[in-house]
N, C-alpha and C positions, 0 to 999 in steps of 0.2 A: 504494500500500500504506500501511497505518498504521504509525506508529512513535512511540515515546515519546522526545521530544527534550528533552535535559537542558540547562537554562539555569543552574540552581543547585539545591541540595538541596530547596528549597521551590518551585521553578518547573520542573515537568516537564510538557510539553504533548504531547497526542496530535495529531499532524499527519499530513497526507497527503504522502507523498514518492513520487517515481517508483520503480517497481520496477526494481532494478538489471538492467542488460544485461550479459551475459557475453561474453567473447571465446572463441576456439577452444580455449584452454588453461585455461579456468576452469569452475567449476560454480556453480549457483544452489541454495541450500538454503532450504527452508521451515523457519523456526524454530518448534519445538514447545515447547521449554522453555529458559529462560535465567535463571540464578541471579544474584542481586544480591550482588556481592562487597563486602567491607568497603572496598576501595579505591574503589568507585564512589561512596561517600558521603564520601570524604576531599576536602572541597571545595577545600582549598588545591592539591590535585593535579589536580582535574578542571576547575575553573572557568576556568583559563587557556585551555582549548581549546573552551569553550562558545560557541555552542550546538553540540551533537553528540549522536549516538545512542550510548549506552554499552551495556554488556552483552558479556562475553567468556566466560562460562561456559555454553556453548550445546550443545544437542543438537537434531537435526532430521532432515529427510528431503530427499534430493536430488530436485529437480524439473526441472532442466535440466543437460545435460552438453555441454561444448564438443566440437566435432568432432575435436579432437586429444587428447582425454582418453580413455584406454582402460582405466584401472584402476578406474573407478567407473561406476555406471549409475543411471538414474532409478529411484527407489523405495527405494534403499538408505538405511538409518538410519545416521547418522554423528554423530561428534563432530568439531568443527573447532577447532584451536588458532589463536588470533589472532596470537601472536608465534611466529615460527619462525626457527631458525638456518640459516646457509648450509651448515653441516657441512663447510666447506672451509678457512676461515681459521685462523690460528694458534691462536686461542682455542678454536674448535671441536675442532681436532686435539689440543689439550691437555686436553680435557674440560671447558673453561670455556665451554660453549655459550651460557650466558645473558649472557656478556660480548660476544657477537658483535654487531657493528653492524647486521647484517641483522635479527637477532631484535628489536632495539630500534626498527626502522623499519617492520616488517611489521604488517599488520592486515587485517581483512576489512571489507567495505563493506555497510551502514554500521555495524552493531553488532547485538548480540543482542536488544535491546529493539525489534525491528521484525519484521514478518511474514516478510520474506525478506532474505537477505544473499548477496552475491557473494563467492565465495572466489577470491582471486587465484592465479596460477600457483604462486608459491612456497608458499602455504599448501595448495594441492592436493597438491603434491609432498611436502612435509615436515610437514604438520600436519593431515591429514584421516585419521581412523581409523574403520573400520566398527564400529558398536555390535553386540555379540553379542545374540542374541535374549533372553538372560537379563537384560540391562541395560535398564531402562525409561528413557524420556526424562528423567524426573525424576532418576534416578540418574546419567544422563549429564551433568547439570550439575555433578556433583562431580568429574569427571575432571580438569579443569584445576586446581582448588584442591587436590585430593588429590595430584595429581602434584607440585605445589609442596611439599607437606608431605613426600612421599616423598624428593624431592631434598634438602630441608633436613636430614632425618634421616640421609641418606646422607653429606652433607657433615660432619655432626656425629658420624658413626660411632656412632649409637645402637644398642646391641646387648643381647642377652639377658643377664639377671642384673644389670643396672645399676640405679642409682637415678636417676630422672629427675624434675626439677622443671619444670612448665609454668607460666609466669607469664602470666596472662590467659586466661580460659576462654570467650572468644567462639568463633565458628565455627572459626577456624584453630587455636586452642588445643585445642578439643574434638577436632578431627581429629588433632592431634598426640597427644593422649591415646589415642585409639582405635588409632592406628598403633603407638605405643609398647607398648600392651597386646598387640597382635597379635605384636609382636617378642619378647615375653616378658620385658620388664624386670621386675626383682624388686619394686621399689617405685616407685609413680607418685604424685607429689604435685602438686596443682593449686592455683592461687590466683586470686582475683578479688575485686572489691569488691561484686559483685552476688550476692545470695543465690540467685536462680534459677539463675544460671550455675554457682555452686558445686554446687548440686543436680545439674545436668546433668553436671558433671565427674565426680561420683561415679557417676552412671548409666552413663557411657561408659567407665568403667574406672579412675578415679583411686583410689588406695589411701587417700588422705586429701585433704580440701579445706580450704584455709586462707584466712581473710579477709585480703586483702592489706594491710589497715590494721594488722595485727598484726606482730610480729617474725617475718618469714618465715624467716630463717636459723635462728632458734631452733626454729621449728616443724619445719623439716626435720630438725634434729638429733634432736628428740624422736621423730619418726616413723621415723628411720633409725639407731637404735642409736648415737646420738652423732655420726654422720658427716654431712657435707654431701653435696650431690648430685654424682654423676658427670657428669651432663649437665643444663644449664639452658637451657630454650628460652623466649625472650622473645617473646610474641605480642601485645604491646600497646606503643604508643608513649608511654604515660604515663611521665614521667620518673622517678618513684620506682621503677619496675620495673627500671631499669638498675642502680640502686644495690643493690636487693635481689638481683639476679642476681650481681653481683660478690661480694656477701657470702655467697651461698648455694652457690657452686661449690666443690667439694672440690679438694684438691691433685691436680694432673694431670688435672683435669676440663676440660670444654669448655662454652663459652657459645655458643649459637646465637642470634644477633640476627635474628629472623625478620620482625618487623614494621618497616616503614619509618617514619622520622620526617620531618617537614617539613624542607626544605633548610636552614633557618636554625638548626635545633636543634643545640646542642652539649651533649655529655654528659661530665661530668668522669670521668676514668678513674683509678682508684686504682692507679697503676702499681706502687707498692711491693708492695701486697698481691697483685696479679695476678702480678707477677714471681716472688715467692717461693712462690706456689702452683704455679708452672709451668702455669698455666691457658692454654688456647687460646681465642681469640675468633674465631668464624667467622660468615659471612653467607651467605644464600641468597636467590636471586631467580628467579622463574619456573620453568618446567618444559619439558623437551623430550621427544622420542618415547619414550626408554627409561623415563622417569618416568611418562608418560601410559599407556604400555602396561601397566606394572605396576599403575597405578591401575585400569585397566579390568579386569584379572584379579581384583583384590581385590573389585571391585564384582560381577563375574560370579559369583564363587564365594560371594558373600554373607558373606565373612569381615569385610568392613567394612560396618557398618550405616549406609547413607546415608539411607534413607527415614525412619529413626528420628530423624534430625536435621532433617527438613523440618517446620517449624511453620506455614508459610503458603504458599499458592499463589494467585496473582491473575491475572486477565486483564489485557491490555495497558492497559485504561482505568484500572486501579488501580495503575499503576506508582508514582505519587507516594506512595500509601499504603504500598507496600512499602519505598520509600526511607525514609519516616518511621520505620518499624519498625526497620530496620537502623541508622539514625543514632541512634535512641534507645538502642540496645543494652540493652534491658531484658528483655522476656520473649519474645524471638524467637531462633531459631538460624538456620536456613536459610530464606530467602525466595526463592520462585521465581516468575518471570513467565511466563505461558503466552500468547504473542502471538497464537495462533489463536483464543483464546476471547474 
């Protein structure tokens, strides 16, 4: 089978790999669509395990079923989660599924930027969901990232009537904007340094869009009757964003640090200010079945506009071009690879 093998952001090679062989408790999925995640182009994160086949935002069709698998059948359209929890450890039992060591060690074989992938037993059991007829394969690539956004806003307790500031209007920021709008927040403010992304933020529901080079906290006050934001969601690892977030959160508000930083990054924390604001700082990573199921329903009902976010679709041979677009973070939103084309 063909696969796009990642060596670095500028070196992605189309290679022939053996088609995976499944065991009695596994399934084989033909990958129809696989989204490029922002984390796929975080070279500091990916290159340590290169060469490898990336791609974890997938939708496809089951083409082989192990003899001991009874809940799925050949021909079913499915989404498969790459990281799945055990649902049994103390973290899972406490609701912190994404801290589970099983979740951090599971994956499918080899990755979504390939024509086929093998779904291990744990992922068959806890991470494979049938796509409703109303959800296209392209929309299916949003299930994992939208699930992450859903989990993040649940952790931050985003709710109707609040003022929400989203810092960074890339794909994750735009998804947060859409979801917050669906939840009925009263005012939704977005920032970015890219004019195209500010335009997209307004398109997908932001009340106002602010150039991140401006005084963001002041802009929030002007847009919010003199108050700061109830919830601030940071969707970029750019260091000035963290300072803006601390300055822009209101008393009793919550900061959701959604985007990861490189491991060596240290962010100064204005303890005095955060302390006297009684602000919370929370983090969110990954998604599990409850989040993914909610994402599927939002896509099935068309309440969440996924297809409107798709700017580029490429065949497997053009995976490198797709990576370039996502890494440039200029005039693209969602870039999808179609391995069968």
